[in-house]
KEPADREN-626643 format. One record per residue (C-alpha): x, y, z; chain. Coordinates in pm, 1 decimal, m for minus. Each point is the difference from the previous one (the first is absolute). Example, Ala and Ser with C-alpha at 12.3 -4.5 7.8 and 13.67 -1.06 7.14 Angstrom:
<lumtis>
xx = 1230.0 | yy = m450.0 | zz = 780.0 | chain = A
xx = 137.0 | yy = 344.0 | zz = m66.0 | chain = A
</lumtis>
This chain:
<lumtis>
xx = 164.9 | yy = m19573.5 | zz = 325.8 | chain = A
xx = m75.9 | yy = m167.6 | zz = m330.7 | chain = A
xx = 272.0 | yy = m30.1 | zz = m257.7 | chain = A
xx = m215.2 | yy = 196.6 | zz = m242.9 | chain = A
xx = m27.6 | yy = 283.6 | zz = 256.5 | chain = A
xx = 377.2 | yy = 16.4 | zz = 30.8 | chain = A
xx = 46.4 | yy = 2.0 | zz = m374.7 | chain = A
xx = m248.0 | yy = 293.4 | zz = m44.6 | chain = A
xx = 114.5 | yy = 209.7 | zz = 297.9 | chain = A
xx = 328.7 | yy = m135.8 | zz = 137.9 | chain = A
xx = 64.2 | yy = 296.1 | zz = 233.5 | chain = A
xx = m354.6 | yy = 55.0 | zz = 139.2 | chain = A
xx = 35.5 | yy = m247.7 | zz = 293.6 | chain = A
xx = 291.9 | yy = m120.3 | zz = 197.4 | chain = A
xx = 59.1 | yy = m249.6 | zz = 277.8 | chain = A
xx = 35.7 | yy = 156.9 | zz = 355.6 | chain = A
xx = 342.2 | yy = m164.2 | zz = 29.3 | chain = A
xx = 143.2 | yy = 260.6 | zz = m242.1 | chain = A
xx = m101.3 | yy = 291.9 | zz = 230.6 | chain = A
xx = 319.4 | yy = 167.3 | zz = 121.4 | chain = A
xx = 219.8 | yy = m217.7 | zz = m228.7 | chain = A
xx = 268.6 | yy = 128.8 | zz = m238.0 | chain = A
xx = m182.9 | yy = m220.4 | zz = m252.1 | chain = A
xx = m316.2 | yy = 214.9 | zz = 48.0 | chain = A
xx = m196.7 | yy = m30.1 | zz = m326.7 | chain = A
xx = m128.0 | yy = 312.3 | zz = m164.6 | chain = A
xx = m109.3 | yy = 118.8 | zz = m339.2 | chain = A
xx = 299.7 | yy = 51.7 | zz = m236.6 | chain = A
xx = 90.3 | yy = 367.6 | zz = m41.7 | chain = A
xx = 240.3 | yy = 185.2 | zz = m224.2 | chain = A
xx = 165.4 | yy = 339.2 | zz = 5.4 | chain = A
xx = 258.5 | yy = 216.6 | zz = m169.6 | chain = A
xx = 319.8 | yy = 159.6 | zz = 124.7 | chain = A
xx = m174.5 | yy = 347.5 | zz = m11.0 | chain = A
xx = m293.5 | yy = m118.9 | zz = 202.8 | chain = A
xx = 228.2 | yy = m172.0 | zz = 258.0 | chain = A
xx = 200.5 | yy = 320.7 | zz = 46.5 | chain = A
xx = m313.6 | yy = 215.1 | zz = 24.1 | chain = A
xx = m150.6 | yy = m236.9 | zz = 257.4 | chain = A
xx = 324.0 | yy = 29.9 | zz = 199.6 | chain = A
xx = m34.9 | yy = 380.9 | zz = m3.4 | chain = A
xx = m357.9 | yy = m27.1 | zz = 120.8 | chain = A
xx = 80.1 | yy = m248.9 | zz = 275.3 | chain = A
xx = 330.3 | yy = 148.1 | zz = 135.6 | chain = A
xx = m8.0 | yy = 374.0 | zz = m96.2 | chain = A
xx = m357.2 | yy = 116.4 | zz = m54.0 | chain = A
xx = m213.5 | yy = m215.0 | zz = 220.1 | chain = A
xx = m279.2 | yy = m38.2 | zz = m248.2 | chain = A
xx = m189.2 | yy = m309.1 | zz = m114.7 | chain = A
xx = m24.1 | yy = m161.3 | zz = m343.6 | chain = A
xx = m378.3 | yy = 44.3 | zz = m15.3 | chain = A
xx = 17.6 | yy = 375.0 | zz = 44.9 | chain = A
xx = 183.3 | yy = 61.6 | zz = m324.0 | chain = A
xx = m212.3 | yy = 130.3 | zz = m280.2 | chain = A
xx = 169.7 | yy = m27.3 | zz = m338.4 | chain = A
xx = m232.5 | yy = 272.1 | zz = m147.2 | chain = A
xx = 202.4 | yy = 258.9 | zz = 202.9 | chain = A
xx = 287.1 | yy = m48.3 | zz = m253.6 | chain = A
xx = m197.5 | yy = 183.3 | zz = m263.8 | chain = A
xx = m106.9 | yy = 271.9 | zz = 248.5 | chain = A
xx = 334.1 | yy = 61.2 | zz = 158.5 | chain = A
xx = 141.2 | yy = 232.6 | zz = m268.2 | chain = A
xx = m288.3 | yy = 244.7 | zz = 37.2 | chain = A
xx = 72.8 | yy = 36.9 | zz = 373.9 | chain = A
xx = 365.0 | yy = 101.6 | zz = m43.1 | chain = A
xx = 67.8 | yy = 367.5 | zz = 89.3 | chain = A
xx = 165.6 | yy = 235.6 | zz = m252.9 | chain = A
xx = 317.7 | yy = 41.8 | zz = 211.4 | chain = A
xx = 90.7 | yy = m364.8 | zz = m60.1 | chain = A
xx = m81.7 | yy = m0.6 | zz = m368.2 | chain = A
xx = m379.0 | yy = 3.7 | zz = m10.3 | chain = A
xx = m241.3 | yy = m243.9 | zz = m168.0 | chain = A
xx = 158.6 | yy = 2.6 | zz = m348.6 | chain = A
xx = 344.9 | yy = m99.8 | zz = 120.7 | chain = A
xx = m135.0 | yy = m264.9 | zz = 234.6 | chain = A
xx = m229.6 | yy = m144.2 | zz = m267.9 | chain = A
xx = 309.0 | yy = m75.7 | zz = m201.9 | chain = A
xx = 188.9 | yy = m135.7 | zz = 299.1 | chain = A
xx = m287.4 | yy = m229.0 | zz = 111.3 | chain = A
xx = m147.3 | yy = m118.7 | zz = m332.0 | chain = A
xx = 232.0 | yy = 54.5 | zz = m281.3 | chain = A
xx = 274.0 | yy = m226.8 | zz = m135.1 | chain = A
xx = 335.2 | yy = 76.2 | zz = 155.7 | chain = A
xx = m150.8 | yy = 111.3 | zz = 332.8 | chain = A
xx = m74.7 | yy = m208.7 | zz = 303.2 | chain = A
xx = m293.4 | yy = m185.5 | zz = m153.5 | chain = A
xx = 51.4 | yy = m375.9 | zz = 7.7 | chain = A
xx = 42.2 | yy = m179.7 | zz = m338.9 | chain = A
xx = m321.1 | yy = m166.1 | zz = m104.5 | chain = A
xx = m25.6 | yy = m364.7 | zz = 61.1 | chain = A
xx = m131.2 | yy = m253.7 | zz = m249.6 | chain = A
xx = m375.7 | yy = 34.6 | zz = m42.5 | chain = A
xx = 0.7 | yy = 354.1 | zz = 157.9 | chain = A
xx = m36.6 | yy = 199.8 | zz = m320.5 | chain = A
xx = m371.2 | yy = 63.5 | zz = 35.2 | chain = A
xx = m98.9 | yy = 362.3 | zz = 54.3 | chain = A
xx = m180.3 | yy = m106.9 | zz = 312.1 | chain = A
xx = 296.1 | yy = m184.4 | zz = 149.3 | chain = A
xx = 131.4 | yy = 129.7 | zz = 337.2 | chain = A
xx = 323.9 | yy = 181.8 | zz = m24.6 | chain = A
xx = 285.2 | yy = m46.0 | zz = 244.1 | chain = A
xx = 303.0 | yy = 204.5 | zz = 122.5 | chain = A
xx = 349.1 | yy = m117.6 | zz = 74.8 | chain = A
xx = 48.8 | yy = 17.9 | zz = 376.5 | chain = A
xx = 293.6 | yy = 232.4 | zz = m6.7 | chain = A
xx = m90.0 | yy = 155.3 | zz = 341.5 | chain = A
xx = m237.7 | yy = m84.0 | zz = 276.0 | chain = A
xx = m276.4 | yy = 247.3 | zz = m70.4 | chain = A
xx = m66.1 | yy = m160.6 | zz = m342.9 | chain = A
xx = m120.1 | yy = m304.4 | zz = 187.2 | chain = A
xx = m293.6 | yy = 202.7 | zz = 128.3 | chain = A
xx = m158.7 | yy = m7.4 | zz = m348.2 | chain = A
xx = 171.0 | yy = m283.5 | zz = m187.1 | chain = A
xx = 179.6 | yy = m326.0 | zz = 33.2 | chain = A
xx = m284.4 | yy = m246.0 | zz = 63.0 | chain = A
xx = m146.0 | yy = m290.1 | zz = m193.3 | chain = A
xx = m375.9 | yy = m10.9 | zz = m57.5 | chain = A
xx = m233.8 | yy = 286.2 | zz = m66.8 | chain = A
xx = m227.9 | yy = m80.3 | zz = 292.1 | chain = A
xx = 131.9 | yy = m28.5 | zz = 358.8 | chain = A
xx = m166.9 | yy = m329.7 | zz = 72.9 | chain = A
xx = 204.3 | yy = m171.1 | zz = m269.2 | chain = A
xx = 338.3 | yy = 101.6 | zz = 145.9 | chain = A
xx = 243.8 | yy = m174.8 | zz = 224.6 | chain = A
xx = 271.5 | yy = 168.5 | zz = 194.5 | chain = A
xx = 350.7 | yy = m84.2 | zz = m148.5 | chain = A
xx = 172.4 | yy = 152.5 | zz = 294.6 | chain = A
xx = m103.9 | yy = m303.4 | zz = 199.0 | chain = A
xx = 241.6 | yy = m190.9 | zz = m220.8 | chain = A
xx = 277.9 | yy = 234.0 | zz = 104.2 | chain = A
xx = m69.9 | yy = m36.7 | zz = 374.1 | chain = A
xx = m28.1 | yy = m377.2 | zz = m20.1 | chain = A
xx = 324.5 | yy = m29.6 | zz = m203.5 | chain = A
xx = 183.5 | yy = 212.6 | zz = 256.6 | chain = A
xx = m165.2 | yy = m190.3 | zz = 296.3 | chain = A
xx = 103.1 | yy = m329.5 | zz = m154.4 | chain = A
xx = 351.6 | yy = 118.0 | zz = m70.5 | chain = A
xx = 92.9 | yy = 186.5 | zz = 309.1 | chain = A
xx = m249.5 | yy = m69.5 | zz = 278.2 | chain = A
xx = m188.0 | yy = 253.9 | zz = 210.9 | chain = A
xx = 265.9 | yy = 235.7 | zz = 159.5 | chain = A
xx = 243.9 | yy = 0.4 | zz = m293.5 | chain = A
xx = m279.8 | yy = 9.8 | zz = m252.8 | chain = A
xx = m159.9 | yy = 305.2 | zz = 160.2 | chain = A
xx = 335.2 | yy = 176.8 | zz = 3.1 | chain = A
xx = 44.2 | yy = m70.5 | zz = m374.3 | chain = A
xx = m348.8 | yy = 133.6 | zz = m73.1 | chain = A
xx = 88.3 | yy = 323.8 | zz = 183.1 | chain = A
xx = 314.1 | yy = 32.9 | zz = m204.4 | chain = A
xx = m189.6 | yy = m73.7 | zz = m318.8 | chain = A
xx = m280.6 | yy = 245.2 | zz = 87.9 | chain = A
xx = 255.3 | yy = 278.7 | zz = 66.9 | chain = A
xx = 165.8 | yy = m71.9 | zz = m334.8 | chain = A
xx = m334.2 | yy = 30.3 | zz = m186.0 | chain = A
xx = m55.4 | yy = 354.5 | zz = 125.8 | chain = A
xx = 101.2 | yy = 292.0 | zz = m211.6 | chain = A
xx = 282.9 | yy = 200.2 | zz = 160.2 | chain = A
xx = 253.1 | yy = 264.5 | zz = m74.2 | chain = A
xx = 230.5 | yy = m265.0 | zz = m141.9 | chain = A
xx = m246.0 | yy = m79.4 | zz = m278.7 | chain = A
xx = 43.6 | yy = 128.8 | zz = m352.6 | chain = A
xx = m163.1 | yy = 337.9 | zz = m91.1 | chain = A
xx = m278.4 | yy = m158.5 | zz = m209.4 | chain = A
xx = m115.4 | yy = m240.6 | zz = 269.1 | chain = A
xx = m18.3 | yy = 283.0 | zz = 261.9 | chain = A
xx = m184.5 | yy = 218.5 | zz = m254.9 | chain = A
xx = m260.6 | yy = m267.9 | zz = m71.5 | chain = A
xx = m50.3 | yy = m93.2 | zz = 364.5 | chain = A
xx = m34.6 | yy = 362.1 | zz = 129.6 | chain = A
xx = m220.7 | yy = 104.1 | zz = m290.7 | chain = A
xx = m238.6 | yy = m292.5 | zz = 25.2 | chain = A
xx = m27.6 | yy = 42.2 | zz = 378.1 | chain = A
xx = m124.8 | yy = 358.9 | zz = m70.2 | chain = A
xx = m222.6 | yy = m92.2 | zz = m291.2 | chain = A
xx = m164.5 | yy = m295.5 | zz = 161.4 | chain = A
xx = m46.1 | yy = 160.1 | zz = 335.6 | chain = A
xx = m386.8 | yy = m50.1 | zz = m17.9 | chain = A
xx = 10.5 | yy = m339.1 | zz = m163.8 | chain = A
xx = m78.5 | yy = m310.6 | zz = 195.9 | chain = A
xx = 164.5 | yy = m202.5 | zz = 156.3 | chain = A
xx = 189.4 | yy = 240.3 | zz = 225.1 | chain = A
xx = 334.7 | yy = m135.2 | zz = 109.1 | chain = A
xx = 55.2 | yy = m85.6 | zz = 369.2 | chain = A
xx = 165.1 | yy = 268.0 | zz = 213.3 | chain = A
xx = 277.4 | yy = m243.3 | zz = 105.5 | chain = A
xx = 161.2 | yy = m239.2 | zz = m244.9 | chain = A
xx = m110.9 | yy = m350.0 | zz = 98.6 | chain = A
xx = 350.8 | yy = m146.3 | zz = m46.6 | chain = A
xx = 103.4 | yy = 176.0 | zz = 325.3 | chain = A
xx = m222.2 | yy = m237.3 | zz = 196.8 | chain = A
xx = m51.2 | yy = m295.2 | zz = m231.0 | chain = A
xx = m50.2 | yy = m339.3 | zz = 157.4 | chain = A
xx = 5.6 | yy = m349.4 | zz = m146.0 | chain = A
xx = m281.9 | yy = m224.7 | zz = 131.5 | chain = A
xx = m15.2 | yy = m383.6 | zz = 16.7 | chain = A
xx = m143.7 | yy = m28.1 | zz = m355.9 | chain = A
xx = 315.9 | yy = 173.3 | zz = m130.7 | chain = A
xx = 220.6 | yy = m248.2 | zz = 179.6 | chain = A
xx = m166.0 | yy = m324.0 | zz = m103.6 | chain = A
xx = 279.5 | yy = m98.4 | zz = m243.8 | chain = A
xx = 289.5 | yy = 94.5 | zz = 224.5 | chain = A
xx = 249.2 | yy = m289.0 | zz = 36.7 | chain = A
xx = 139.5 | yy = m72.4 | zz = 345.8 | chain = A
xx = 355.0 | yy = m31.2 | zz = m138.5 | chain = A
xx = 122.2 | yy = 174.2 | zz = m318.2 | chain = A
xx = 259.2 | yy = m186.5 | zz = m207.6 | chain = A
xx = 246.1 | yy = 253.1 | zz = m157.6 | chain = A
xx = 70.8 | yy = m210.3 | zz = m304.0 | chain = A
xx = m358.6 | yy = m109.6 | zz = m54.8 | chain = A
xx = m209.0 | yy = 315.2 | zz = 64.9 | chain = A
xx = m361.8 | yy = 9.2 | zz = m101.5 | chain = A
xx = m112.5 | yy = 294.0 | zz = m229.2 | chain = A
xx = m121.6 | yy = 205.3 | zz = 301.0 | chain = A
xx = 331.4 | yy = m37.5 | zz = 182.1 | chain = A
xx = 192.0 | yy = 102.3 | zz = m318.0 | chain = A
xx = m233.1 | yy = 295.1 | zz = m46.8 | chain = A
xx = 67.0 | yy = 125.3 | zz = 351.6 | chain = A
xx = 372.0 | yy = m58.7 | zz = m29.3 | chain = A
xx = 10.5 | yy = 205.6 | zz = m319.6 | chain = A
xx = m212.4 | yy = 294.6 | zz = 117.4 | chain = A
xx = 268.0 | yy = 189.3 | zz = 197.5 | chain = A
xx = 217.5 | yy = m5.7 | zz = m306.5 | chain = A
xx = m283.8 | yy = 134.0 | zz = m214.6 | chain = A
xx = m49.7 | yy = 274.5 | zz = 250.4 | chain = A
xx = 369.2 | yy = 90.4 | zz = m23.6 | chain = A
xx = m61.9 | yy = 110.9 | zz = m361.9 | chain = A
xx = m276.5 | yy = 236.9 | zz = 118.8 | chain = A
xx = 204.9 | yy = 300.6 | zz = m99.6 | chain = A
xx = m56.9 | yy = m70.5 | zz = m367.7 | chain = A
xx = m282.2 | yy = 167.0 | zz = m190.9 | chain = A
xx = m329.9 | yy = m103.8 | zz = 150.4 | chain = A
xx = m141.1 | yy = m176.2 | zz = m298.9 | chain = A
xx = 302.6 | yy = m237.5 | zz = 1.2 | chain = A
xx = m44.6 | yy = m76.6 | zz = 368.0 | chain = A
xx = m367.9 | yy = m64.0 | zz = m50.8 | chain = A
xx = 65.8 | yy = m230.6 | zz = m296.9 | chain = A
xx = 239.5 | yy = m201.4 | zz = 216.5 | chain = A
xx = m237.7 | yy = m26.2 | zz = 286.3 | chain = A
xx = m289.6 | yy = m122.9 | zz = m223.8 | chain = A
xx = 243.4 | yy = m237.6 | zz = m174.0 | chain = A
xx = 123.2 | yy = m158.0 | zz = 319.0 | chain = A
xx = m350.6 | yy = m16.2 | zz = 149.7 | chain = A
xx = m105.6 | yy = m206.6 | zz = m300.2 | chain = A
xx = 295.5 | yy = m232.7 | zz = 81.9 | chain = A
xx = 112.3 | yy = 35.9 | zz = m358.4 | chain = A
xx = 359.8 | yy = 89.8 | zz = 55.1 | chain = A
xx = 355.5 | yy = m130.6 | zz = m17.0 | chain = A
xx = 224.1 | yy = m9.4 | zz = 308.2 | chain = A
xx = m18.3 | yy = 371.0 | zz = 110.1 | chain = A
xx = 336.7 | yy = m15.8 | zz = 178.0 | chain = A
xx = 172.5 | yy = m100.7 | zz = m321.4 | chain = A
xx = m188.1 | yy = 260.5 | zz = m207.0 | chain = A
xx = 75.2 | yy = 292.5 | zz = 230.1 | chain = A
xx = 368.7 | yy = m108.8 | zz = 28.3 | chain = A
xx = 34.5 | yy = m23.4 | zz = m373.1 | chain = A
xx = m169.2 | yy = 338.7 | zz = m39.3 | chain = A
xx = 246.1 | yy = 152.6 | zz = 246.1 | chain = A
xx = 281.8 | yy = m129.5 | zz = m208.4 | chain = A
xx = m147.9 | yy = 147.6 | zz = m314.3 | chain = A
xx = m65.3 | yy = m341.7 | zz = m156.8 | chain = A
xx = m374.8 | yy = 62.4 | zz = m33.9 | chain = A
xx = m191.3 | yy = 329.8 | zz = 16.3 | chain = A
xx = m198.2 | yy = 30.1 | zz = 324.4 | chain = A
xx = m312.6 | yy = 124.1 | zz = m178.2 | chain = A
xx = m73.8 | yy = m332.2 | zz = m173.7 | chain = A
</lumtis>
């Protein structure tokens, strides 16, 4: 490869020595906390792919909602108006033709929102980051068990607040004929980590010098312990920790339990 080729397209070619390496080179990607959480829903709860999500369904969803759950007018406000579950507009997204997004409050929202890129071919799968972080932090057996715990926590259950249950149940009914259709069995129940997810696993962890993946996995059981709070607070926490932009979770939860800091921050 000529130097000029590398300068023009640095990620187009790579040396075979990098195949299977934790230093595997790839094009740089970016994401948001909302997209990471929605991707986790799709990978662990829904069993649908990133390329199957059509953002145009956001504008069509309200018209599909039956009268017994509020009808189109109510859901138009919920899905598109300020104060509902529409995501805040990002910088440069104020054009009338810009794709809207929804906050991933519950799993079914991830069937129509929570992706980057209007066209499927321009998307990557952020849930790969989640699996590789857990594989690097816990290894195969413990990592798969942590993924099963996480998938179960992401599901909507009777312990969720009333609004979350209402949104999930209503959207399931309204989007019954919208593709993609969720898997009949939640994938987290039989999730497996493959060799590519374990590339960065260290043979011996050092408790006082943990890598970010090891800290992430150590923190997750404590994050799951606050699952009983309102769902949006739990989702915020999960996205926050997945982005590895957090203080020591043990200290934060302990301080919250003592009333020193509010647990919803």
